[in-house]
Wavefront OBJ file of the C-alpha trace (Angstrom):
o trace
v 81.604 89.643 117.859
v 81.304 88.095 114.205
v 81.897 84.539 113.282
v 84.349 84.271 110.762
v 84.063 81.082 108.362
v 85.478 79.888 105.224
v 83.031 77.382 103.080
v 84.244 75.131 100.257
v 81.467 73.244 98.011
v 82.121 70.143 96.250
v 79.489 68.839 93.768
v 79.017 65.208 92.724
v 76.158 62.985 91.829
v 74.509 60.200 93.431
v 72.586 58.241 90.716
v 70.209 60.798 89.259
v 70.591 62.978 92.304
v 73.245 65.739 92.451
v 74.772 66.145 95.932
v 77.247 68.891 97.500
v 79.420 68.236 99.929
v 80.225 71.403 102.262
v 83.459 71.760 104.125
v 83.041 74.958 106.664
v 86.221 76.093 108.351
v 86.558 78.100 111.277
v 89.315 79.989 112.650
v 88.787 80.026 116.558
v 91.471 81.600 118.204
v 89.956 82.446 121.923
v 86.499 82.058 120.875
v 85.274 79.784 123.301
v 82.606 82.523 124.080
v 81.219 82.592 120.608
v 81.731 79.244 119.017
v 78.364 77.667 120.024
v 76.599 80.792 118.201
v 78.793 80.044 115.192
v 77.793 76.344 114.945
v 74.066 77.197 115.467
v 74.085 79.397 112.943
v 75.417 76.785 110.439
v 73.151 74.052 111.738
v 69.892 76.292 111.074
v 70.781 76.551 107.305
v 68.349 75.346 104.995
v 71.108 73.399 102.874
v 71.177 69.682 104.338
v 73.923 68.167 102.373
v 76.750 66.688 103.712
v 78.171 68.978 106.007
v 81.724 68.791 107.568
v 82.920 71.750 110.315
v 86.373 72.100 110.977
v 87.475 74.541 114.090
v 91.253 75.513 113.953
v 92.548 77.016 116.846
v 96.237 78.167 117.156
v 96.222 78.592 120.892
v 96.993 75.597 122.683
v 95.105 77.256 125.698
v 91.702 77.136 123.921
v 89.471 74.024 125.109
v 86.532 73.118 122.489
v 85.917 69.738 124.190
v 82.146 71.006 124.670
v 81.531 70.971 121.157
l 1 2 3 4 5 6 7 8 9 10 11 12 13 14 15 16 17 18 19 20 21 22 23 24 25 26 27 28 29 30 31 32 33 34 35 36 37 38 39 40 41 42 43 44 45 46 47 48 49 50 51 52 53 54 55 56 57 58 59 60 61 62 63 64 65 66 67
């Protein structure tokens, strides 16, 4: 199963340094078996700026407390 993500990038400057704030949105309907792999994929990326991850599940039976 593939991991579908949405990425939003916002640039800003901190002093002389240009920084990026990255928000990764993951639609995770019944994806407990794949969410760890998806998060691992995000974690190994070379860009290490400010990264926020949002996991959105429309299924009240899904439990992502292990993340």
